[in-house]
ZAFIGU-878435 format. One record per residue (C-alpha): x, y, z. Coordinates in steps of 0.05 Angstrom, whole numbers. Layout:
R_xx_yy_zz
R_X_Y_Z $
...
This chain:
R_xx_yy_zz
R_-433_1806_3637 $
R_-403_1860_3592 $
R_-344_1897_3623 $
R_-358_1969_3603 $
R_-292_2006_3612 $
R_-229_1979_3644 $
R_-154_1988_3643 $
R_-118_1922_3654 $
R_-49_1939_3681 $
R_15_1904_3703 $
R_7_1839_3665 $
R_46_1813_3606 $
R_7_1835_3544 $
R_16_1804_3475 $
R_9_1865_3430 $
R_15_1865_3354 $
R_87_1889_3364 $
R_105_1833_3411 $
R_102_1816_3485 $
R_99_1877_3530 $
R_121_1864_3601 $
R_83_1902_3655 $
R_37_1928_3600 $
R_-32_1958_3597 $
R_-92_1946_3553 $
R_-157_1985_3553 $
R_-228_1957_3543 $
R_-288_2001_3527 $
R_-358_1976_3509 $
R_-333_1910_3483 $
R_-274_1936_3442 $
R_-199_1946_3452 $
R_-187_2019_3469 $
R_-127_2064_3473 $
R_-133_2071_3548 $
R_-180_2121_3578 $
R_-207_2135_3647 $
R_-236_2066_3663 $
R_-224_2030_3728 $
R_-155_2001_3734 $
R_-148_1926_3748 $
R_-82_1896_3772 $
R_-61_1840_3724 $
R_8_1826_3754 $
R_23_1752_3750 $
R_-21_1742_3689 $
R_-10_1736_3614 $
R_-61_1772_3570 $
R_-69_1742_3501 $
R_-118_1751_3443 $
R_-177_1704_3447 $
R_-169_1636_3414 $
R_-205_1628_3347 $
R_-218_1554_3335 $
R_-224_1543_3260 $
R_-250_1472_3264 $
R_-275_1429_3322 $
R_-324_1373_3334 $
R_-313_1364_3409 $
R_-384_1391_3418 $
R_-413_1323_3399 $
R_-405_1296_3470 $
R_-447_1353_3497 $
R_-503_1350_3446 $
R_-509_1274_3449 $
R_-475_1249_3512 $
R_-506_1180_3502 $
R_-540_1146_3443 $
R_-612_1171_3440 $
R_-600_1225_3493 $
R_-611_1283_3446 $
R_-674_1315_3473 $
R_-643_1380_3500 $
R_-595_1398_3444 $
R_-598_1473_3459 $
R_-574_1458_3529 $
R_-517_1419_3497 $
R_-496_1481_3459 $
R_-495_1520_3524 $
R_-452_1466_3556 $
R_-406_1469_3495 $
R_-396_1543_3504 $
R_-377_1532_3577 $
R_-321_1485_3556 $
R_-298_1531_3500 $
R_-294_1590_3546 $
R_-257_1550_3600 $
R_-204_1536_3547 $
R_-196_1608_3524 $
R_-236_1601_3460 $
R_-275_1663_3441 $
R_-296_1644_3370 $
R_-309_1571_3351 $
R_-326_1537_3285 $
R_-371_1477_3301 $
R_-358_1425_3248 $
R_-420_1382_3237 $
R_-422_1322_3189 $
R_-473_1310_3134 $
R_-453_1239_3121 $
R_-475_1170_3098 $
R_-446_1145_3165 $
R_-513_1162_3198 $
R_-527_1172_3272 $
R_-493_1235_3297 $
R_-467_1247_3227 $
R_-533_1239_3190 $
R_-565_1294_3149 $
R_-626_1296_3195 $
R_-581_1303_3256 $
R_-543_1360_3222 $
R_-609_1398_3216 $
R_-623_1388_3290 $
R_-554_1413_3309 $
R_-559_1476_3267 $
R_-629_1490_3294 $
R_-605_1484_3366 $
R_-546_1530_3350 $
R_-592_1582_3319 $
R_-637_1578_3380 $
R_-585_1599_3432 $
R_-524_1629_3398 $
R_-550_1700_3406 $
R_-553_1690_3481 $
R_-480_1667_3487 $
R_-416_1707_3495 $
R_-374_1660_3452 $
R_-383_1669_3377 $
R_-404_1602_3349 $
R_-398_1591_3273 $
R_-432_1531_3241 $
R_-393_1490_3190 $
R_-421_1434_3147 $
R_-375_1375_3131 $
R_-406_1343_3069 $
R_-388_1274_3042 $
R_-373_1280_2968 $
R_-404_1214_2947 $
R_-475_1230_2972 $
R_-497_1246_2901 $
R_-571_1240_2915 $
R_-565_1298_2966 $
R_-532_1348_2919 $
R_-596_1378_2890 $
R_-625_1398_2958 $
R_-560_1419_2991 $
R_-556_1493_2971 $
R_-625_1507_2998 $
R_-610_1469_3062 $
R_-547_1509_3073 $
R_-585_1574_3062 $
R_-640_1552_3111 $
R_-589_1531_3163 $
R_-550_1597_3155 $
R_-485_1559_3148 $
R_-428_1604_3122 $
R_-375_1550_3115 $
R_-373_1482_3081 $
R_-317_1431_3077 $
R_-317_1370_3032 $
R_-290_1303_3053 $
R_-293_1230_3030 $
R_-290_1176_3083 $
R_-311_1118_3039 $
R_-262_1060_3046 $
R_-250_1056_2971 $
R_-194_1005_2973 $
R_-236_954_3009 $
R_-298_969_2968 $
R_-259_962_2903 $
R_-243_891_2924 $
R_-315_878_2944 $
R_-294_868_3016 $
R_-331_893_3077 $
R_-294_948_3114 $
R_-273_937_3187 $
R_-325_957_3239 $
R_-380_956_3186 $
R_-431_921_3230 $
R_-423_969_3288 $
R_-425_1028_3242 $
R_-489_1003_3209 $
R_-523_991_3275 $
R_-506_1060_3300 $
R_-538_1087_3237 $
R_-599_1044_3247 $
R_-587_1003_3185 $
R_-583_929_3169 $
R_-508_914_3160 $
R_-519_881_3092 $
R_-560_939_3067 $
R_-507_987_3094 $
R_-453_950_3057 $
R_-493_952_2992 $
R_-502_1027_3001 $
R_-427_1036_3007 $
R_-414_994_2946 $
R_-464_1034_2905 $
R_-433_1100_2925 $
R_-365_1073_2907 $
R_-391_1049_2839 $
R_-415_1119_2824 $
R_-347_1151_2839 $
R_-340_1171_2766 $
R_-400_1217_2771 $
R_-372_1255_2831 $
R_-323_1304_2798 $
R_-373_1335_2750 $
R_-426_1338_2804 $
R_-378_1373_2850 $
R_-361_1425_2797 $
R_-434_1442_2789 $
R_-448_1442_2863 $
R_-389_1487_2880 $
R_-411_1536_2827 $
R_-479_1540_2861 $
R_-449_1547_2930 $
R_-406_1607_2909 $
R_-470_1645_2897 $
R_-486_1635_2971 $
R_-421_1671_2989 $
R_-394_1611_3028 $
R_-324_1595_3052 $
R_-306_1528_3020 $
R_-252_1480_3040 $
R_-227_1409_3030 $
R_-208_1359_3083 $
R_-149_1311_3085 $
R_-116_1330_3019 $
R_-64_1277_3001 $
R_-30_1302_2938 $
R_-13_1367_2902 $
R_-65_1347_2849 $
R_-119_1341_2903 $
R_-104_1412_2925 $
R_-102_1439_2854 $
R_-169_1406_2838 $
R_-202_1435_2899 $
R_-172_1504_2887 $
R_-202_1503_2817 $
R_-270_1491_2850 $
R_-261_1551_2895 $
R_-243_1512_2958 $
R_-187_1556_2984 $
R_-179_1525_3053 $
R_-140_1460_3063 $
R_-160_1427_3128 $
R_-110_1378_3157 $
R_-70_1361_3094 $
R_-44_1291_3104 $
R_23_1299_3068 $
R_78_1351_3061 $
R_65_1350_2986 $
R_-7_1372_2995 $
R_12_1426_3046 $
R_67_1453_3000 $
R_18_1456_2943 $
R_-31_1494_2986 $
R_22_1545_3005 $
R_46_1552_2933 $
R_-25_1565_2911 $
R_-39_1617_2964 $
R_-89_1574_3000 $
R_-101_1573_3075 $
R_-75_1513_3115 $
R_-108_1488_3180 $
R_-71_1436_3221 $
R_-93_1398_3283 $
R_-69_1425_3351 $
R_-74_1354_3381 $
R_-22_1333_3329 $
R_26_1384_3359 $
R_10_1365_3431 $
R_18_1290_3416 $
R_82_1302_3377 $
R_53_1271_3314 $
R_-9_1248_3278 $
R_-48_1190_3310 $
R_-61_1166_3239 $
R_11_1168_3215 $
R_1_1229_3171 $
R_50_1287_3165 $
R_73_1316_3231 $
R_43_1384_3246 $
R_109_1404_3280 $
R_147_1391_3216 $
R_97_1429_3174 $
R_97_1488_3222 $
R_173_1490_3221 $
R_169_1495_3144 $
R_119_1552_3148 $
R_62_1508_3123 $
R_8_1527_3174 $
R_-39_1586_3181 $
R_-83_1560_3238 $
R_-82_1507_3292 $
R_-151_1479_3306 $
R_-178_1439_3365 $
R_-203_1383_3319 $
R_-232_1339_3374 $
R_-199_1368_3437 $
R_-213_1440_3460 $
R_-154_1448_3508 $
R_-104_1433_3452 $
R_-99_1501_3416 $
R_-75_1536_3479 $
R_-28_1480_3497 $
R_0_1473_3426 $
R_15_1548_3418 $
R_50_1551_3485 $
R_89_1488_3470 $
R_113_1517_3404 $
R_137_1580_3439 $
R_169_1542_3497 $
R_206_1497_3449 $
R_233_1557_3411 $
R_203_1534_3345 $
R_167_1601_3341 $
R_166_1663_3385 $
R_104_1673_3427 $
R_73_1723_3378 $
R_79_1677_3319 $
R_58_1615_3358 $
R_-3_1649_3387 $
R_-19_1678_3319 $
R_-34_1606_3296 $
R_-94_1606_3344 $
R_-115_1679_3338 $
R_-96_1724_3280 $
R_-84_1667_3231 $
R_-152_1635_3239 $
R_-184_1704_3239 $
R_-155_1719_3171 $
R_-175_1653_3139 $
R_-246_1660_3166 $
R_-251_1732_3142 $
R_-260_1759_3213 $
R_-224_1826_3207 $
R_-252_1852_3272 $
R_-213_1805_3317 $
R_-150_1764_3325 $
R_-103_1813_3359 $
R_-102_1871_3408 $
R_-104_1928_3357 $
R_-145_1987_3380 $
R_-215_1983_3353 $
R_-219_1907_3350 $
R_-265_1864_3391 $
R_-244_1855_3463 $
R_-232_1780_3455 $
R_-182_1759_3508 $
R_-156_1699_3546 $
R_-120_1713_3612 $
R_-71_1659_3635 $
R_-40_1649_3703 $
R_32_1664_3687 $
R_60_1608_3731 $
R_13_1551_3713 $
R_-8_1575_3643 $
R_-80_1555_3660 $
R_-139_1597_3637 $
R_-159_1646_3691 $
R_-210_1686_3651 $
R_-239_1692_3581 $
R_-273_1752_3550 $
R_-310_1750_3483 $
R_-330_1817_3455 $
R_-318_1847_3524 $
R_-368_1798_3555 $
R_-342_1754_3610 $
R_-351_1681_3589 $
R_-305_1648_3640 $
R_-270_1667_3705 $
R_-242_1624_3760 $
R_-200_1633_3822 $
R_-162_1691_3851 $
R_-169_1736_3790 $
R_-243_1745_3804 $
R_-227_1786_3867 $
R_-186_1834_3824 $
R_-243_1847_3776 $
R_-297_1851_3829 $
R_-257_1888_3881 $
């Protein structure tokens, strides 16, 4: 349902200038307006914030494939994903899908199914869903066909990562959990191990192949990023290839190099909520305190962006405007979405309304379309 023209009054509104107590915000035909003659809705007791823009998340996997082999209604899974996104105040979401040697839900064939399901239903949904491809750098045999696949899938954003266990493979040792991983991918474990060894052996071919591939991808006008940068040299190398987004840098060194080079930095909101990385990497809290973050992403947990931003403000590490900017205006900028991210007049009416006391999501609007509403606030809109 699109809310045509409304004046939301009496709530606390996070404007570009800061938090306005007992403020007012106008909506008209899906955009933020300067006011007008629309019906007034009492928002006292609520906090009105720009809609959350999730720059990277793979929590949708459990909806598209809730159990192994249960992937017959993937379009319905996308619809279920949107429901969870909206319930967590997310109005724009990047869905990060693997194209990996790991197989199963991360296989190239499965990626094609996911992007097809997304294309089938995304025009019917209120939440703006953006496909992202996460490509494993050592899949050299897939390089030649990749640009055409990306064009066919209408994917605007690619991120490169390397999950090969190189240390173990260099010693000729089987990685932990290899058998289970192979069986999930439908492969014989010995054959799976040999495949990993062969990709590791060809590591010397990867840099030149990546240079050529990234040159091709730039002609498709893609956003390009790298994942899990560890060193300043990693970041410099990726920047030279045109990958100007650093997703989840694992060290302070890599994050500082990204900032020095003018690159965008995405950190994990669950890292903030947990108080640290579950893998022992750099603490997102520390990096944020040093100004080394442009966006907080859900990663694998859709409630975390809202919770992380509010935690940062409550702890006094950032004021509410700056903290919420990490889940709204910051990600909008790095994704090139100039039509959203704050409540400037003329931008999309993307909004999350929180109960002031509980800080739970009461309603979510994306482009002025109601994507989620629950509880007492519904009587105010309908009444």
